[in-house]
N, C-alpha and C positions, 0 to 999 in steps of 0.2 A: 504494500499500500504506499501510497505517497504520503510521507510523514514530516512534520516540522517539529523540531526541538528549539524551544526558546530559551537561550542561556547555555554557556558553555562552561559552567562550573563543573566539578567532578562528577555530580549527578547527571547532568545534562550530557557529558561525554560518554558516561558508562551506558546510558540509555541508547544514545545513537549507536555505539558499537554493538550492543546487544540486538537492536531491531535490525541494524544492518546485517548482521550474520544470519537473520531469519530471511532476508531477501527483501525488506522494505527498502525503498528508496527514500533516504534521510537527508534532510537539509537543516543545519543548524544555524540560526540567527543569534548574533553576539553583538552587543552594543560596543563593547570594548574592542580594542585592535587587536587583542590575543585572548587564547582560551584561559580558563583557570578560575574565574569569579573571585572568590575569597582566597583561593590558594593561588597566590600570585608571587612575583618577586620585583625587587627594585635593586638597581645598582647606583652607588654613588662614591666617587672618589676612591676607586679600586675595590670596595667593598661590595658583596653580595648579600642581599637579605631575602629570605623567605617573608613574606607579609601576612600569612595567615595561619591555618593549621600547622602546628610544629611537631605533633606527637603522631606517630604512624602505628596503628595498631590493626590487628586482622588483616595482615598483608595478603593473606590467601584470597580476600575479595578482589584485589587487584589482579593477582595471579590468574585468577578464574577468567577475568575479561581476555587475557592473552590466550588462555587454554581454549576458549569457545571458538576463537579465531585461528585455532590450529598453530598457535606460536608459543614460545617460552618467553616469561618475563624478561624484559630487556636487562642488560648488565647495569646500565644507569639507574634503574628502579630497584635492582636488586639490593635488599635491605639488610643491614646487620642488626642482630639482637643486642640491646644495650646490657652491659654487665650491671650498671646502676642506672636504673630507671629515673630517679631523680634524687638530687641532694637537697635537704630540708635544713634550714636554718630557723631556729626557733628564737623567740624573744629572750628567753633564759641563756642563750649562749650555746645549747645543744645543736650540734651538726649531724644529722642522721642520714645516712645513704640507704636508700631503699633498694637492695640487691635483687636480682633475679634469682641468684643461687640461693636455694634456701638455708644451706649450711651457713653462708656468709651472712644471710639476713637474721639468722637465730643469734648469731654471735653479735651482731649489731644491736639486737633488741636486749640482749643480757648485760651488754657492756655500757650501754648508754641511756637506758630506760628503766622505769619502776615496773615495767610489764613483764609477764610470763611469755615466753615465746609461743606457748600453747594458745594464748588468747589471740594473738595475731593471726596464727595459722588457722585457728577455728573461724576467725572473721573472713580470711580469704576463701576458706571452704563454703562458707555461707553466700559469699558473693558468687562463686561458681555455681552453686545449687541454684541461686534465684535466676542467674542468667540461663542455665539449662533449661528451667521450667518456662521462663517468660520469653526468651528470645524467639522460639518458633511461633509466638502469639503476637508479641508486641514489635518485633524487629522485622522479621523475615515473611510475614503474610499481610495482606490487606485487612488491617484490624477492623475496618468500618464495614467490611463485607458480611452480612448476615450468615450467608451460607456457610462461611468459614467456622462458625461456632459449632458446627456439627461435625467437625473433622477430629481426628486423634488428639493433635496438640491442644486444642482448646479443651476437649473433656478431660484430658489428663490435668490440665492447669486447674481446671475446675475442682478437682479432688486435692489440690495443693495449695489453695490460695492463701491458706494460713501461713505458708512459707514466705510469701512475698511482701509482707510487712506493709500492706497498703495503708493501714492505719497508724503508723508510726512515722516521725519525720526520720530523715537521715541523721541529723544529730542526736534525736532520742535514741535511736538503734545504736548508734556508735558509742554514746555516752553510756549505754548499758553494758557494751562489750568490752569497754577498756576502762582501767583504772587510771592510767596515765593520760592526762588531759591532752598532752602534745600529740599521741596517736589518735585521740577523738578528732583534732583539729585537722591532722593529716587525712584522715579518711572523710571528713566532712568536705574537703576541698573538691571531691569528685563531683559535687553538685555545680560547680562552675564550668564543668565540661559541657553542659547544655544550658548554661547561662541562668541558672537557679540559684535559690538560697536554701542551705541545708538544714535551717532552722524552719523551714515551711515545706520543703519538697519530700514526696513520700519515701520511704526506706527501701522501697523497691530499687530505686537508682543506685543504691550500693553495689548493684551488679556491675556498674562501670569499672569498679577496682578490679575485677575479674580480668578484664581485657589487657589491662596494663601490667598487673602484678602476677597473675598466673600465666596467661598466654604469652605475655612479654611485650616490652616496647621496643619498637624498631625505629631504624632512621636510614633513608636511601642514601646510598654512597656518594650521589651527586646532588643530595638536597631534596626538599620537599617538592619544589617546582619541577623536578625530574619526572615526578609522577605525571603530571599534567601534559608535560611535553610528550612523553612516550604514549599516553593514552590518546593524544591529539593524531600523533603519527599513525598510530594504530587504527584509529577512526578513518582517517584519509586512505589507508590502504584498503579499508572495507568498502570504500566507495561513498563515504559520507562527505556532502558538500557544505562548505562553511561560507557565511557571510559575515565577515567582520565589520566593525564600524557601522552596524546596521541594527537600529533600534526598532523594536515593535511597538507601534502606536495603538494598535487596536486589534482585538479579535473579532472576526466577522462571523455572527452567528445567525442562524435561521432556525426557528423552533428548537428542537433538541439537538441539533447539530451545530458544531462549530466549523465553519466551511473554510476559514483561512485567516490570513493576517493582513494588516496594512501596516507598511513601512512609511517612511517620510514621503516617498514618490511613487509608490506602486502597492498593488495588491498581489497577494500570492495565495493559491487555493490548494487545499491538501484533504486528504481522507482522514487522518489522525494527526492530533497536536498534543505535544507534551510541553508542558511549561516547567522549566528548571529554574524559575527566578522566584523571588519573595511572593508568597501568595497575596500580600496586601497590594502589591504592584498590579496584579490581576484584578483583584475586588475593586481598588480605587480607580484605576485608570483605563484597563484594557478590555473589561468584560462588564457591561451593564447588566444589572439584575442577578449578580452572583449571590447564590442562596446563603452563603456564610458570611456575607460582609459585615453584618451589624456584630455578629458574635466576635469576629476577628477583631473588630474595632474596639470592642469592650474587654478583650483579653489583655491579661497583664503581659506586656513586652518582656523579652528575655534581656539579660544585661548586654552591654557593649564593651568596648575596650578603649583605653588610652595606651598608645604603643610609642616608644621611643626607639628608632633606628639609630643607634650609635657606632660608629667607626672608633675604636679605642686603639691607641698607638702603643699598647703594652699586652702581654699575655697574663693570664691569672690563672695558675694552676690549681687554685684552691676552689675553683668553679668546675662543674661538669658541663654536659650539653644541655641539661635541664636543671634549674635550679629555683627554689622557691624560698623567700624570705617572707615569713609569716608575720602577720599583724599580731600585736599584743591584745587588740580589742576586735576579736574576729566577729563576734556577734553585732557588735555595734558597726562594722563594716558593711554588713549585710542590710542592717537597718537603714544606713545611710544611703545604699544603692538603690533600695527598692521603695523606701518611704519618703525619704528627704530628696532623693533623684540627685546625689552628690557623692563625691568621694571622700572618705575619711582622711585625716591629717597623718594617720599611720597605716596606709594600705599595705596588703600582701603584694609583695613585687616578685613577679616572675621574670628569670632572666634565661634566655635561650641563645646558645652560641653555636651555631651550625659549623663555625670553622674549626670546633674542636674535633670534627670528624672530616668535613670537606674543607681541606687545606686551602684550596683555591678561592674561598669565599672572603678571605681576608689577605692583605699583603704580608709577608713573612714579618714575624715578630708582632703581629696585630691581631685583634679579634673583632668580630662583627657581633654586637650585643643587641638582641631583640628584647627590650625591657617593657613589660606590660603590667598594667594593673587594670583590675575590673572597674567598669565604669557603667552608669546608667545610660539608657537609650537616651536620645536627643529628645528633650521636652521644652527646648527654648533656652537652656542654661547659657551663662556666658562663658563659652568654651575657651576663648582666649584668655580670660582670667583663671579658669580653673585649670587649664593646661599648664600656665605658669606657676601656679600655686602648686599642683601636683608634682611637678618636675622638681621643684626644691625639696618637697617631702620625701621623693623617690631618692634624690641625691644623699640626702641626709641619712636616710635608712640604709643605703648601701654603704655608705662611709662608716656608719657606727657599726654595721654589721661585720663588714670585712677589714675594717681598721685601715681604710684607705682614703685617698682624695680622689675620687674617680672623674670629677668634672676638669681637672687638668689634663686628664688622658683622652677626652672626647675631642676628636678631630673632624668628625663630620657628623651631622644629625638630620634625621628625617622625621616627622610626626604623623602618627595616625590617630584619628578620633572618630566619635560616632558621626561626625559631620562628613569627614572625608570617607568613612566606611559607606554611608549611603551613597554619596557621589560616585564611588569607584564600584561598589558591588550591587547597588539597587536595594540593599536591605533597608527596609523602611525604618526612618529615624536611627539608623545604625544598630538596631537589635540584631545581634549576630545569629540568633536561633529562631527568629521569629517570635513566637510566644514562649514564656517561661514555662517551667514545669512545676510551680510552687503550690500544687494541690494533688490530692490523690485522683482528681478526674483528668488531670493533664493529657494522659494517653488517649482518653476518650474524645477530648477537645480539640485535639492537633488536626490540622486540616487533612481530609482524606486524600487518597492517591487517586480517586475519580470522584465524579459527581453523577449522580442519577439524572440531573437536570440535562446534562450535555453527554451524550453517549459516546463522543469519541475524543474528549479531553482528559488529560492526565496530567497528574503533578508529582514531580520529584523534587530532591533537594532539602536543604536544611529547615525549611519553614513548613515542610509536609511532613506526613507520617513516614518514617518513625522518628525523625528529629535531625539535629545537627551534628556534625563531625563527620570525618571521612568515611568510618565504617557504616553509620546510619545513612548518609547520603548514598553510598553505594548499594545498600540494602533497598532503599527506595527504588533505585532504578531496576534491580532485581525484581521487585515486587510489580511494578509497572509492566515490565517485560512479560512476565507470566500473566498478567491479568489480560494484556492485548492478544497473547497467544490463545488463552482461554475463548476469549470472545471473538476472535477473527480468523483462526486457523483451524 
């Protein structure tokens, strides 16, 4: 069938590849000059920065895209599993390495915390169990399709609902599992992986820890954007046609059918359409009468991010690829984010340094620092003032934690904010994951992968089911591919 994909983020690319291998004639429309969406890159003064997702989990989902095309995953995408998933710096001075190796992790727990290793491994086992129960339902199938509720995974989950902890918050469950409050904070952090608040999000989301800490955290040998480059080349090889610098202005509908799209200067007609852009862009601007518009407008947006891309003229061996400098007022940090719509003066700081692995990402003897704090989505804040103020707080925290004067080592700087995220990626108000998951009903309220009102329109990407992040975007592509196969083949 003649098929259009709107947006070339990783969800759009994966969908295009899957449909092309089934013989569909696929055309991708992208408003930017290159593919990637949130997963992009920038160059500045000899430094390269990945601008979006920096953690690679479930690489088998990318490998599967090459496999269905009869190819092996390219060397540049080939990823190594990290020995240390993340290095954590706590306010009391503790530096904790979360090792993938269980013996090393046990030793770290014994030597540095007040917790018994058995408690941590029990938590990881619980996370695995919740994932294995819920993933076939919440991640890899069209959850909003009523007929799926009569399938084995749904029936099995119905008998094990008590294991999923719907009625507890992530923090409540973690606080019950650990005596050492630092480990509580460490596991609470996983709520931010989909832009949510651990003090409100359901404990079911603790399954996120399984992907990183049981299966493993990976990193591509050529950096995160290499994933996009390779998938783009794979799509082209499958016959997918790309139109870059081409913004879609309208979906052309007639009754229960979306007939095509209108760009700036022309109309294009298709049998199938797949939206891989923020669903609010569709409901607000592209499709009049969308049945979910009012609900989406009322839904709480996910968090966003404030990012500083710093070229650093020195190397810091005390830092890993992924590093977290925790706030001493974690609950207050989330209250500020979601209630007051601002950033605390002691934010949790994430430092990602891809040049630790990809040496070409920084000149010799230097490092490329991706420095991020959680930020509220844009609701009219004075971002110029908030960026300047938060930058001071970040520098103060880094200096205090690492015992350095980082500002004198910054030789180049680029800044990303909710405003630039919306401009560059189309995420409304810069909300990285569309809506938050700050209630037990979040999975039910996330935008479905298809609409009954429009029989040939589908949705993938971070704002649709099952959610944001590389694995979930790839899962949404897999769901839509299967639904199209069932309906049309």
